[in-house]
C-alpha positions as CSV (number, residue, x, y, z in Angstrom):
1,M,-16.5,-32.4,15.2
2,F,-17.6,-28.1,14.4
3,R,-19.3,-26.0,17.3
4,S,-23.3,-25.3,16.9
5,V,-23.6,-21.3,17.5
6,S,-27.6,-19.6,16.9
7,P,-26.7,-17.3,14.1
8,I,-27.0,-13.4,14.9
9,K,-28.7,-10.6,12.7
10,N,-27.2,-8.5,10.6
11,N,-25.0,-11.5,9.1
12,S,-26.3,-11.0,5.6
13,T,-25.1,-7.0,5.6
14,F,-21.4,-8.9,6.0
15,S,-19.5,-7.5,2.6
16,A,-21.6,-4.8,1.9
17,R,-20.3,-3.6,5.9
18,L,-16.1,-5.0,4.6
19,L,-16.8,-2.7,1.4
20,A,-17.9,0.6,3.2
21,W,-14.8,-0.3,6.3
22,H,-12.1,-0.5,3.8
23,K,-12.9,2.6,2.1
24,R,-12.4,4.9,5.0
25,H,-9.6,3.3,6.7
26,G,-8.3,0.8,4.0
27,R,-4.6,-0.1,3.3
28,H,-5.2,2.0,-0.8
29,D,-1.5,3.0,-1.5
30,L,0.7,0.2,-1.2
31,P,2.7,-0.5,-4.8
32,W,0.8,-3.5,-6.2
33,Q,-2.7,-2.1,-5.0
34,G,-4.3,0.2,-8.4
35,T,-2.6,-2.0,-11.3
36,R,-3.9,-4.8,-13.3
37,D,-0.7,-5.6,-14.5
38,A,-1.1,-9.9,-13.8
39,Y,2.6,-10.5,-14.2
40,R,2.8,-7.1,-11.2
41,I,-0.3,-8.8,-8.7
42,W,1.2,-12.5,-9.2
43,V,4.6,-11.1,-8.4
44,A,3.0,-9.4,-5.0
45,E,0.8,-12.2,-4.2
46,I,3.2,-15.1,-4.3
47,M,6.0,-12.0,-2.2
48,L,3.1,-12.2,0.5
49,Q,3.1,-15.5,0.8
50,Q,3.6,-16.3,4.5
51,T,5.6,-12.7,4.7
52,Q,3.7,-9.2,5.9
53,V,2.9,-6.4,4.1
54,A,6.7,-4.5,5.5
55,A,9.2,-6.8,3.8
56,V,7.7,-7.5,1.2
57,I,8.3,-3.5,-0.2
58,P,11.3,-3.2,-1.0
59,Y,11.8,-6.1,-2.5
60,Y,8.9,-6.4,-4.9
61,R,10.3,-2.5,-6.0
62,R,13.4,-4.0,-6.5
63,F,12.1,-7.4,-8.3
64,L,10.0,-5.3,-10.9
65,E,12.8,-2.9,-11.4
66,R,14.8,-5.9,-12.9
67,F,12.8,-7.5,-14.0
68,P,9.6,-5.4,-15.1
69,D,7.0,-8.4,-16.8
70,I,7.2,-12.1,-17.4
71,A,9.4,-11.9,-20.1
72,A,12.4,-10.7,-18.2
73,L,11.8,-12.6,-15.6
74,A,11.9,-15.6,-17.7
75,A,14.8,-14.6,-19.8
76,A,16.7,-14.5,-16.1
77,P,19.4,-16.2,-14.4
78,Q,18.2,-17.7,-11.9
79,D,21.2,-17.1,-9.6
80,E,19.7,-13.2,-10.3
81,V,16.0,-13.9,-9.0
82,L,17.6,-15.5,-6.6
83,R,20.1,-13.0,-5.6
84,L,16.9,-10.6,-5.0
85,W,15.0,-12.4,-3.1
86,S,17.4,-13.4,-1.1
87,G,16.8,-12.2,2.1
88,L,12.6,-12.4,1.7
89,G,12.6,-16.5,2.4
90,Y,11.1,-19.8,1.2
91,Y,13.0,-20.0,-1.7
92,S,11.3,-22.2,-3.7
93,R,8.8,-18.8,-4.3
94,A,11.4,-18.0,-6.5
95,R,12.0,-20.8,-8.3
96,N,8.5,-21.8,-8.9
97,L,8.1,-17.8,-9.7
98,Q,10.4,-18.1,-12.5
99,R,9.1,-21.5,-13.8
100,A,5.5,-20.9,-14.5
101,A,6.7,-17.6,-15.7
102,E,8.6,-19.5,-18.1
103,L,5.3,-22.0,-18.8
104,V,3.2,-19.1,-18.8
105,T,6.3,-17.8,-22.1
106,E,5.9,-20.8,-23.5
107,R,1.7,-21.9,-23.7
108,H,0.3,-18.9,-23.4
109,G,2.2,-16.6,-25.3
110,G,3.7,-14.2,-22.4
111,V,0.3,-13.7,-21.4
112,F,-0.5,-14.4,-18.2
113,P,-3.3,-16.8,-18.1
114,R,-6.7,-15.0,-16.9
115,T,-9.0,-19.0,-16.0
116,L,-8.5,-20.0,-11.9
117,T,-8.4,-23.1,-13.3
118,E,-5.0,-22.2,-16.1
119,I,-3.8,-19.8,-13.1
120,Q,-3.8,-22.0,-10.9
121,A,-1.0,-24.9,-13.2
122,L,1.5,-21.9,-12.7
123,P,4.2,-23.7,-10.1
124,G,3.4,-22.0,-6.8
125,I,-0.2,-21.1,-7.1
126,G,-2.4,-22.9,-4.4
127,R,-6.1,-22.6,-4.7
128,S,-6.4,-19.2,-2.5
129,T,-3.6,-17.3,-3.9
130,A,-4.9,-18.5,-8.0
131,A,-8.4,-16.1,-6.6
132,A,-6.8,-13.6,-5.8
133,I,-4.6,-12.8,-8.6
134,A,-8.0,-13.0,-10.6
135,A,-9.5,-11.3,-8.5
136,F,-7.4,-8.4,-8.4
137,A,-6.3,-8.7,-11.9
138,Y,-9.7,-9.7,-14.0
139,G,-12.8,-9.1,-11.2
140,T,-13.7,-12.7,-11.4
141,R,-15.6,-14.0,-7.9
142,A,-13.8,-16.1,-6.7
143,A,-12.8,-16.9,-2.5
144,I,-9.2,-16.7,-0.9
145,L,-8.3,-18.3,2.8
146,D,-4.8,-17.2,3.7
147,G,-3.8,-17.0,6.6
148,N,-5.5,-13.8,8.3
149,V,-8.7,-14.8,6.1
150,K,-8.5,-17.4,8.1
151,R,-8.8,-15.7,10.8
152,V,-11.7,-13.2,10.6
153,L,-14.2,-15.9,9.6
154,A,-12.9,-18.5,11.9
155,R,-13.5,-15.2,14.8
156,H,-16.6,-14.2,13.0
157,F,-18.8,-18.0,12.2
158,A,-16.9,-18.6,16.2
159,V,-15.5,-22.5,13.9
160,A,-13.7,-24.4,15.9
161,G,-10.2,-26.1,15.3
162,F,-7.2,-25.6,13.3
163,P,-7.4,-23.9,10.1
164,G,-5.0,-26.5,9.2
165,E,-7.2,-29.2,9.5
166,K,-8.9,-30.7,7.0
167,R,-12.6,-30.4,8.2
168,V,-12.1,-26.8,9.5
169,E,-10.3,-25.8,6.2
170,M,-13.2,-26.9,4.6
171,R,-15.5,-24.9,6.5
172,L,-14.1,-21.9,6.1
173,W,-13.9,-22.3,2.3
174,Q,-17.6,-23.2,2.5
175,L,-17.9,-20.1,4.8
176,A,-14.9,-17.2,2.6
177,E,-16.9,-18.4,-1.3
178,E,-20.6,-17.9,0.9
179,Q,-19.9,-13.7,1.7
180,L,-18.6,-13.1,-1.8
181,P,-20.6,-10.2,-2.7
182,P,-22.2,-10.2,-6.7
183,R,-19.7,-6.9,-6.9
184,A,-17.1,-5.4,-6.3
185,I,-14.5,-8.1,-5.6
186,G,-11.3,-7.2,-6.3
187,R,-12.4,-4.3,-3.3
188,Y,-13.6,-7.3,-1.0
189,T,-10.6,-9.6,-1.3
190,Q,-8.1,-6.1,-0.5
191,A,-11.0,-5.5,2.0
192,M,-10.6,-9.5,3.9
193,M,-6.9,-9.4,3.9
194,D,-6.7,-6.1,5.3
195,L,-9.5,-6.7,8.2
196,G,-7.1,-9.9,8.8
197,A,-3.9,-7.9,8.9
198,T,-5.2,-5.0,11.2
199,L,-7.4,-5.5,12.7
200,C,-8.5,-8.5,13.0
201,A,-4.9,-8.7,14.1
202,R,-3.7,-12.5,15.7
203,A,-2.4,-10.8,19.2
204,K,-4.3,-8.0,19.6
205,P,-7.9,-7.7,18.0
206,A,-9.5,-4.2,17.6
207,C,-12.6,-5.9,18.5
208,A,-14.3,-1.9,19.3
209,N,-12.9,-1.0,15.3
210,C,-14.6,-3.5,13.8
211,P,-17.0,-3.4,10.8
212,L,-18.0,-7.1,11.7
213,A,-18.3,-6.9,15.5
214,S,-22.2,-6.8,16.0
215,S,-22.4,-10.2,14.1
216,C,-19.2,-12.0,15.2
217,R,-19.9,-14.7,17.1
218,A,-16.8,-15.0,18.9
219,F,-17.6,-11.2,20.1
220,A,-20.1,-12.2,20.8
221,L,-19.1,-15.1,22.5
222,G,-16.3,-13.2,24.3
223,R,-14.5,-15.3,23.1
224,V,-12.2,-13.7,20.6
225,R,-9.1,-15.1,21.3
226,D,-10.0,-19.1,21.5
227,F,-10.9,-18.0,17.5
228,P,-8.7,-19.9,15.7
229,A,-7.7,-22.5,17.7
230,P,-3.7,-22.7,17.7
231,R,-1.5,-25.1,16.2
232,P,-1.0,-28.2,18.3
233,A,2.1,-28.6,19.4
234,K,5.0,-30.4,18.5
235,V,8.3,-30.3,19.4
236,V,11.0,-28.0,17.0
237,P,14.3,-30.5,16.5
238,T,17.6,-29.4,16.5
239,R,19.7,-30.2,13.7
240,A,24.2,-29.1,13.8
241,T,26.2,-28.2,11.0
242,H,29.5,-26.1,10.7
243,M,29.8,-24.2,8.0
244,L,33.7,-23.7,6.4
245,L,34.8,-19.9,6.1
246,L,37.3,-21.1,4.4
247,V,38.7,-17.5,3.1
248,R,42.2,-16.6,1.0
249,N,43.9,-13.6,0.0
250,G,40.5,-11.9,0.9
251,E,38.0,-14.0,-0.7
252,V,35.4,-16.7,0.7
253,L,35.1,-20.3,-0.6
254,L,30.8,-20.2,-1.7
255,E,29.5,-23.4,-3.0
256,K,25.7,-24.1,-5.1
257,R,23.6,-25.7,-3.0
258,P,21.0,-28.5,-4.6
259,P,18.4,-27.2,-7.0
260,S,15.4,-27.9,-4.7
261,G,15.4,-28.2,-0.8
262,I,16.7,-26.4,1.9
263,W,18.2,-22.9,-0.2
264,G,17.9,-25.0,-3.4
265,G,19.7,-23.5,-6.1
266,L,21.0,-20.3,-3.6
267,W,24.8,-20.4,-3.3
268,S,26.5,-21.3,0.9
269,L,29.1,-21.4,2.6
270,P,31.0,-25.7,2.8
271,E,29.3,-27.5,5.7
272,L,30.6,-30.7,7.5
273,A,29.5,-32.9,10.1
274,D,32.9,-33.6,11.7
275,A,34.7,-31.4,12.7
276,A,37.7,-33.2,13.5
277,T,38.2,-34.2,9.4
278,V,37.7,-30.4,8.4
279,R,41.5,-30.3,7.0
280,A,41.8,-33.8,5.3
281,Y,37.8,-32.9,3.4
282,C,39.5,-29.2,2.6
283,R,42.9,-30.9,1.2
284,A,40.3,-33.9,-1.0
285,R,37.2,-31.7,-1.5
286,Y,38.8,-28.2,-2.5
287,G,42.9,-29.0,-2.6
288,C,43.8,-26.6,0.0
289,S,45.5,-26.6,3.0
290,I,44.8,-24.2,5.8
291,A,45.9,-24.0,9.4
292,A,43.9,-25.0,12.2
293,P,40.7,-23.6,12.2
294,Q,39.0,-21.2,14.8
295,A,36.0,-21.6,15.7
296,L,34.0,-18.1,15.8
297,S,30.9,-16.7,18.0
298,P,27.8,-19.9,17.3
299,L,24.6,-18.9,14.9
300,A,21.5,-20.1,15.2
301,H,18.6,-19.8,12.3
302,G,15.0,-20.4,12.1
303,F,12.9,-22.5,9.5
304,T,10.1,-23.6,9.8
305,H,9.8,-26.9,11.0
306,F,13.2,-27.5,12.5
307,K,15.9,-25.1,13.9
308,L,19.3,-25.4,12.4
309,Q,22.6,-24.8,14.8
310,I,25.5,-23.2,12.4
311,Q,29.0,-23.8,14.4
312,P,31.2,-21.5,11.8
313,L,34.7,-22.2,11.7
314,L,37.3,-19.9,9.6
315,C,39.5,-21.6,8.0
316,R,42.6,-19.4,6.8
317,V,43.7,-21.2,3.5
318,G,47.6,-21.4,2.7
319,K,48.2,-23.3,-0.2
320,L,45.7,-23.9,-3.2
321,T,45.4,-26.4,-5.8
322,P,42.5,-24.9,-9.0
323,A,42.8,-27.8,-10.7
324,A,40.7,-29.6,-7.6
325,R,37.5,-27.1,-8.1
326,E,34.5,-29.4,-9.2
327,P,31.3,-26.9,-10.8
328,G,29.0,-25.6,-8.4
329,Q,32.6,-24.4,-6.4
330,I,33.7,-20.5,-6.9
331,W,35.9,-18.4,-4.5
332,L,34.2,-14.3,-4.7
333,S,36.2,-11.1,-2.5
334,L,33.8,-10.8,0.3
335,D,32.1,-7.6,-0.8
336,E,30.7,-10.2,-3.6
337,A,29.8,-12.4,-1.8
338,H,28.0,-10.4,0.6
339,G,25.7,-9.8,-2.7
340,A,25.3,-13.0,-4.1
341,A,22.3,-15.0,-3.5
342,I,23.3,-16.5,-0.3
343,P,21.2,-17.8,2.7
344,V,20.8,-15.2,5.8
345,P,22.4,-16.6,8.3
346,V,25.6,-17.2,5.6
347,R,25.1,-13.6,5.0
348,R,25.3,-12.6,8.8
349,L,28.6,-15.2,8.3
350,I,30.7,-12.6,5.7
351,E,29.3,-9.5,8.2
352,R,31.5,-10.7,10.8
353,L,34.6,-10.9,8.0
354,L,33.7,-7.1,7.1
355,A,33.2,-5.9,10.7
């Protein structure tokens, strides 16, 4: 149930106060600002999903240097797209981004669509992202509801409950739409993002400097840290795997991951559940004989829903039968492998060999 709190004065000036604050204190020098180019805005919004601004900036610049427009992205080899995304995480975003570029080329003549319905129909674009793109590129009056905005609204209106719950999310959407100003929607959208990212932060909110403090219900109640409610505690399972560093003449073997799922479409190291069968496995699958595998220091890697415990095995390859190779397998020098489209933990393991 939602808590009922008596209204606080000045709520009608929510957007006006926010815009005035943003004019003086907001972020105005981000590389995707100051443009109406829907493509550049779209790339930024996808990269910013579940990723902080500081981490996104260098990736954004490199990505646009290589893929300056929709046509370039649509025509690019997927390996190249994933290589430039490598390290940013959530790789389905990159695959969806390229697939959407292909659809824009096929269905819209290479011109990014203008309506919310058409934008949201593209892979990887939900309601909030579509609204942000449309607001920044076209001035469309539509509400966003990313993590920062959820936090601002949950605190300002003392909305109890975890924002991931359907009822809570619906209430936050209602509030987001009610606060929209009649004009300056792009600046207002950026102001909401900035307030949540800077002053109304999760851990250390700077309420004394907040332009909305006079009407913030959580602040009035002295319960800012209680909103929004955290995600219900859940045990995160741990999975274990052995990664094989098959090395021969300064080269390492990489395998193409399936197109969907964890690290979909990336190149990775071969994996094996049972280390006792590694020599027989390498003979049967890769046509190579190896010396006794050498266990390296374990490596842990966290995902949203589970933790992966990796036991790397260094396998020095002796005899290799080229005919035994299968599609989706490639031998690369350590330097080439390090620069390929590989997951972060694989890059860390290869760096150990380069050290």
